[in-house]
C-alpha positions in Angstrom: 2.7 222.3 115.8 4.9 225.3 115.3 7.6 226.2 117.9 6.3 229.8 118.0 3.0 228.7 119.7 5.1 227.0 122.4 7.3 230.0 122.9 4.3 232.4 123.1 1.9 230.2 125.1 4.3 228.6 127.6 4.4 231.7 130.0 0.6 231.9 130.1 0.3 228.2 130.9 2.9 228.5 133.6 1.2 231.6 135.1 -2.1 229.8 135.1 -0.9 226.8 137.0 1.1 229.0 139.4 -2.0 231.0 140.1 -3.9 227.8 140.8 -1.1 226.6 143.1 -1.3 229.7 145.3 -5.1 229.8 145.3 -5.2 226.2 146.5 -2.5 227.0 149.1 -4.5 230.0 150.4 -7.6 227.9 150.7 -9.7 229.3 147.8 -11.1 225.8 146.9 -12.0 224.7 150.4 -15.7 224.2 151.3 -17.0 227.2 153.3 -18.3 225.0 156.2 -15.9 226.4 158.8 -15.2 229.7 157.1 -18.6 231.3 157.6 -18.2 234.9 159.0 -19.1 235.2 162.6 -21.6 237.9 163.6 -19.7 240.8 165.2 -21.2 242.0 168.4 -19.9 244.6 170.8 -20.2 243.6 174.4 -20.8 246.1 177.2 -22.0 248.8 174.8 -23.8 251.4 176.8 -26.7 253.5 175.7 -24.5 256.6 175.8 -22.1 255.1 173.2 -25.1 254.3 170.9 -26.4 257.8 171.3 -23.0 259.3 170.3 -22.9 257.1 167.2 -26.4 258.1 166.3 -25.4 261.8 166.6 -22.4 261.2 164.3 -24.5 259.7 161.5 -27.7 261.8 161.9 -26.2 265.3 162.0 -27.5 267.7 159.4 -25.2 269.9 157.3 
């Protein structure tokens, strides 16, 4: 094996394992049992607030 392959390929191999290290540290490979997104609900939302939001999105130009 030629030394040029080692010189050129070594940074890519190092970057690959470094990326895997950080992905594992950030939890990218954990099972998504506990990481399911919780449904967002607004409590105490009055009918007037809903009406204002409907007016914002239903206005005609």
